[in-house]
C-alpha positions as CSV (number, residue, x, y, z in Angstrom):
1,M,-0.7,15.7,-18.1
2,S,-2.2,12.8,-20.0
3,G,-5.5,13.4,-21.6
4,Q,-6.8,10.0,-20.5
5,S,-10.5,9.7,-19.8
6,L,-11.5,9.2,-16.2
7,L,-12.0,5.7,-14.8
8,V,-15.3,4.1,-14.2
9,P,-16.0,0.9,-12.3
10,G,-15.6,-2.4,-14.2
11,E,-17.1,-5.8,-13.8
12,L,-16.0,-8.1,-10.9
13,T,-15.1,-11.7,-11.4
14,P,-16.0,-14.3,-8.7
15,V,-14.0,-14.3,-5.5
16,R,-10.8,-16.4,-5.9
17,S,-10.4,-19.5,-3.8
18,V,-7.5,-20.1,-1.3
19,P,-6.3,-23.7,-0.6
20,G,-7.8,-25.0,2.6
21,N,-4.4,-25.7,4.1
22,I,-3.4,-22.0,4.1
23,R,-4.0,-20.3,7.4
24,R,-6.5,-17.5,7.3
25,P,-6.3,-14.2,9.3
26,E,-8.9,-14.1,12.0
27,Y,-11.0,-11.5,10.2
28,V,-11.9,-13.6,7.2
29,G,-15.6,-14.2,7.2
30,K,-16.3,-11.4,9.7
31,P,-17.5,-7.8,9.0
32,A,-14.4,-6.4,10.8
33,P,-11.2,-7.6,12.5
34,T,-10.9,-8.0,16.2
35,P,-9.3,-4.8,17.6
36,Y,-5.6,-5.3,18.3
37,T,-4.6,-5.0,21.9
38,G,-1.0,-6.2,21.8
39,P,2.2,-4.3,21.8
40,E,3.6,-2.1,19.0
41,I,7.1,-3.4,19.8
42,Q,7.7,-6.9,18.4
43,D,10.1,-9.5,19.5
44,A,12.8,-10.8,17.2
45,D,10.9,-13.9,16.2
46,T,7.8,-11.9,15.1
47,V,10.0,-9.5,13.1
48,E,11.7,-12.4,11.3
49,R,8.3,-13.9,10.5
50,M,7.2,-10.5,9.2
51,R,10.3,-10.5,7.0
52,I,9.2,-13.7,5.4
53,A,5.6,-12.3,4.8
54,G,7.1,-9.1,3.5
55,R,9.4,-10.9,1.1
56,I,6.5,-12.9,-0.3
57,A,4.3,-9.8,-0.7
58,A,7.2,-8.0,-2.5
59,Q,7.8,-10.9,-4.8
60,A,4.0,-11.3,-5.6
61,M,3.8,-7.6,-6.4
62,A,6.9,-7.8,-8.7
63,E,5.4,-10.8,-10.4
64,A,2.1,-9.0,-11.0
65,A,3.9,-5.9,-12.2
66,K,5.6,-7.9,-15.0
67,H,2.2,-8.2,-16.6
68,I,1.4,-4.5,-16.6
69,A,0.9,-3.6,-20.3
70,P,-1.8,-1.9,-22.4
71,G,-4.7,-4.3,-22.9
72,V,-4.3,-6.2,-19.6
73,T,-7.1,-6.1,-17.0
74,T,-6.5,-5.2,-13.4
75,D,-8.3,-8.5,-12.6
76,E,-5.5,-10.4,-14.4
77,L,-2.9,-8.6,-12.2
78,D,-4.9,-9.7,-9.2
79,R,-4.9,-13.3,-10.4
80,V,-1.1,-13.4,-10.8
81,A,-0.5,-12.0,-7.3
82,H,-3.2,-14.3,-5.8
83,E,-1.7,-17.4,-7.3
84,F,1.9,-16.4,-6.3
85,M,0.9,-15.9,-2.7
86,C,-1.1,-19.1,-2.5
87,D,1.8,-21.1,-4.2
88,H,4.1,-19.8,-1.4
89,G,1.8,-20.8,1.4
90,A,0.6,-17.2,2.1
91,Y,-2.9,-15.8,2.4
92,P,-3.6,-12.5,0.4
93,S,-4.4,-10.2,3.4
94,T,-6.8,-8.0,1.5
95,L,-9.1,-10.9,0.5
96,G,-12.1,-10.7,2.9
97,Y,-10.7,-7.8,4.9
98,R,-13.8,-5.8,5.9
99,G,-15.4,-7.4,2.8
100,F,-12.8,-6.4,0.3
101,P,-13.3,-8.9,-2.6
102,K,-9.8,-9.2,-4.1
103,S,-6.2,-10.2,-3.3
104,L,-4.6,-6.8,-4.1
105,C,-5.5,-3.2,-4.7
106,A,-5.0,-1.8,-8.2
107,S,-5.3,2.0,-8.2
108,L,-4.9,3.7,-11.6
109,N,-4.3,7.4,-12.4
110,E,-6.7,9.4,-10.2
111,V,-7.3,6.6,-7.8
112,I,-5.5,7.4,-4.6
113,C,-5.9,3.9,-3.0
114,H,-8.0,0.8,-2.5
115,G,-8.9,0.3,-6.2
116,I,-10.7,-3.0,-6.7
117,P,-9.3,-5.2,-9.5
118,D,-12.0,-5.8,-12.2
119,S,-12.5,-5.8,-15.9
120,T,-10.8,-2.4,-16.3
121,V,-8.3,-2.6,-19.1
122,L,-4.9,-0.8,-18.7
123,R,-4.2,1.8,-21.3
124,D,-1.0,3.2,-22.8
125,G,0.0,6.1,-20.6
126,D,-1.6,4.9,-17.3
127,I,0.1,4.8,-14.0
128,V,-0.7,1.8,-11.9
129,N,-0.4,1.3,-8.2
130,L,-0.3,-2.2,-6.9
131,D,-0.8,-2.8,-3.2
132,V,0.0,-6.3,-2.0
133,T,-0.1,-7.7,1.5
134,A,0.7,-11.3,2.5
135,Y,-0.2,-13.2,5.6
136,I,1.9,-16.2,6.7
137,N,3.1,-17.7,10.0
138,G,0.5,-15.5,11.8
139,V,1.9,-12.1,10.6
140,H,1.4,-9.6,7.7
141,G,3.8,-7.9,5.3
142,D,2.5,-5.0,3.3
143,N,3.9,-3.1,0.4
144,N,2.9,-1.1,-2.7
145,A,4.5,0.7,-5.7
146,T,3.4,2.7,-8.7
147,Y,4.3,1.5,-12.2
148,L,4.2,3.0,-15.6
149,C,2.1,1.4,-18.4
150,G,3.5,2.1,-21.8
151,D,4.4,5.7,-22.8
152,V,3.6,7.8,-19.8
153,D,3.7,11.6,-19.9
154,A,6.6,13.4,-18.2
155,E,4.5,15.1,-15.5
156,S,3.2,11.7,-14.4
157,R,6.6,10.0,-14.5
158,L,8.1,12.8,-12.3
159,L,5.2,12.3,-9.9
160,V,6.0,8.6,-9.6
161,E,9.7,9.1,-9.2
162,R,9.3,11.8,-6.6
163,T,6.7,9.8,-4.6
164,E,9.2,7.0,-4.4
165,E,11.9,9.4,-3.3
166,S,9.7,10.8,-0.6
167,L,9.3,7.3,0.8
168,K,13.1,6.8,0.8
169,R,13.6,10.1,2.6
170,A,11.0,9.2,5.2
171,I,12.6,5.9,5.9
172,K,15.9,7.6,6.4
173,A,14.3,9.9,9.0
174,V,13.2,6.9,11.2
175,R,15.2,6.9,14.4
176,P,14.4,5.6,17.9
177,G,13.6,8.5,20.2
178,R,12.0,10.6,17.4
179,Q,8.3,11.2,17.2
180,I,6.3,9.6,14.4
181,N,5.5,13.1,13.0
182,V,9.1,13.4,11.7
183,I,8.0,11.0,8.9
184,G,5.2,13.2,7.7
185,R,7.4,16.4,8.1
186,V,10.0,15.0,5.7
187,I,7.4,13.8,3.1
188,E,5.4,17.0,3.2
189,S,8.4,19.3,3.0
190,Y,9.7,17.4,0.0
191,A,6.3,17.3,-1.8
192,K,5.9,21.0,-1.3
193,R,8.9,21.7,-3.5
194,F,6.9,20.5,-6.5
195,G,3.5,21.8,-5.5
196,Y,2.1,18.3,-4.9
197,G,-0.7,17.5,-2.6
198,V,-0.1,15.1,0.3
199,V,-3.1,12.9,1.1
200,R,-4.0,13.2,4.8
201,D,-6.9,10.9,5.5
202,F,-5.2,7.7,4.4
203,T,-2.0,6.9,6.3
204,G,0.7,4.4,7.2
205,H,-0.2,2.1,10.1
206,G,1.1,-0.3,12.6
207,I,1.3,-3.9,11.4
208,N,2.3,-7.2,13.0
209,T,-0.1,-10.1,13.8
210,S,-2.7,-7.5,13.0
211,F,-3.1,-6.0,9.5
212,H,-3.7,-2.6,11.1
213,S,-2.8,-2.4,14.7
214,G,-4.2,1.1,15.4
215,L,-0.9,3.0,15.3
216,I,-1.3,5.8,12.8
217,V,1.6,7.1,10.6
218,P,0.6,10.4,8.9
219,H,2.4,11.5,5.8
220,Y,2.1,15.2,6.7
221,D,3.4,17.1,9.7
222,S,0.6,16.3,12.2
223,P,0.9,17.8,15.6
224,H,-1.0,14.8,17.0
225,A,1.5,12.2,15.8
226,T,3.6,12.3,19.0
227,T,4.2,8.6,19.5
228,V,7.9,8.1,20.1
229,M,9.6,5.5,17.9
230,K,11.3,2.7,19.7
231,P,13.4,-0.3,18.6
232,G,11.1,-3.2,17.6
233,M,8.2,-1.1,16.4
234,T,6.8,-2.3,13.1
235,F,4.7,-0.1,10.8
236,T,4.2,1.0,7.2
237,I,5.1,4.3,5.5
238,E,3.1,4.8,2.3
239,P,3.0,8.4,1.1
240,M,0.3,9.3,-1.5
241,L,1.2,12.4,-3.5
242,T,-1.1,14.2,-6.0
243,L,-0.7,16.6,-8.8
244,G,-3.4,18.7,-7.2
245,S,-5.4,18.8,-4.0
246,H,-5.4,16.2,-1.3
247,D,-9.2,16.2,-1.2
248,Y,-10.9,13.1,-2.3
249,D,-14.2,11.4,-3.2
250,M,-15.1,7.7,-2.7
251,W,-16.9,5.6,-5.2
252,D,-20.2,3.8,-4.3
253,D,-18.2,0.6,-3.8
254,G,-17.1,2.0,-0.4
255,W,-13.4,1.4,-1.3
256,T,-12.2,3.2,-4.3
257,V,-10.8,6.6,-3.3
258,V,-10.2,9.2,-6.1
259,T,-8.8,12.7,-6.1
260,K,-11.6,15.3,-5.9
261,D,-10.1,17.2,-8.8
262,R,-9.4,13.9,-10.6
263,K,-5.7,14.7,-11.0
264,R,-3.2,11.9,-10.9
265,T,-1.8,10.5,-7.8
266,A,1.0,8.0,-6.9
267,Q,2.0,5.9,-3.9
268,F,4.8,3.8,-2.6
269,E,5.0,1.7,0.6
270,H,7.2,-0.5,2.7
271,T,6.8,-2.3,6.0
272,L,9.7,-1.6,8.3
273,V,11.0,-2.2,11.8
274,V,12.7,0.4,13.9
275,T,16.2,-0.6,14.8
276,E,18.7,0.8,17.3
277,T,20.1,3.1,14.6
278,G,17.3,3.6,12.1
279,A,14.9,1.4,10.1
280,D,15.1,-2.1,8.5
281,I,12.8,-2.6,5.5
282,L,10.9,-5.9,5.8
283,T,9.3,-5.9,2.4
284,L,12.3,-6.6,0.1
285,P,12.0,-9.2,-2.6
């Protein structure tokens, strides 16, 4: 594995502004969102609005990823995605969610998730996860992917490739009538082939007019994930695989989650809707 030094927190830039004409999610300016009490099954209109949000999120992520290179700061990636979403009439869902100060999550190397963009400079050999969610027309679309920065070692490249493959396999396992835990079963069984850890305490989630509806989608075979999938259900699948243990620590910022053994980790995510025959991905560019 790469001999890169471990990450440390950088300096934050001021909170970016969003044009006043762009609709905000209800949680902006509040300590927490209002708990979602609506249905997990969405009507066709809501799904199509989510497809628009998901497309913008996917395009914003792709635009930010074009700038991944040694010497670029994670804050610069945040700026690119922020401006793209605002230019397309969308609000960056993470900005102000439970106090999160930025418009995407940038999680490098040993950071499992929720890395805050700051003055941290990308280095040759880093792996970089970007997690982007857009809010428009009253709904959210959420996706993430892990990218290579420069010349990345073979072990890390394989981790990234296999994490993406685990997401693809999990999406193929989605069927109405199956329990949610089939998703985690597929991911965990695939990850075990390579001795990877599967993060347990951070999961996929229901999403619609709410950023996180309360529906939990574990990425391991949880006996408690017995919710039966039905057409119209919308949720994310976002496996986080590690080169070591699934145990973690959290930085003092209350957001940045790192592997306890500080080994590398990768993640991929799509928002999808359950169809009559499987799943339809809503976060396609």
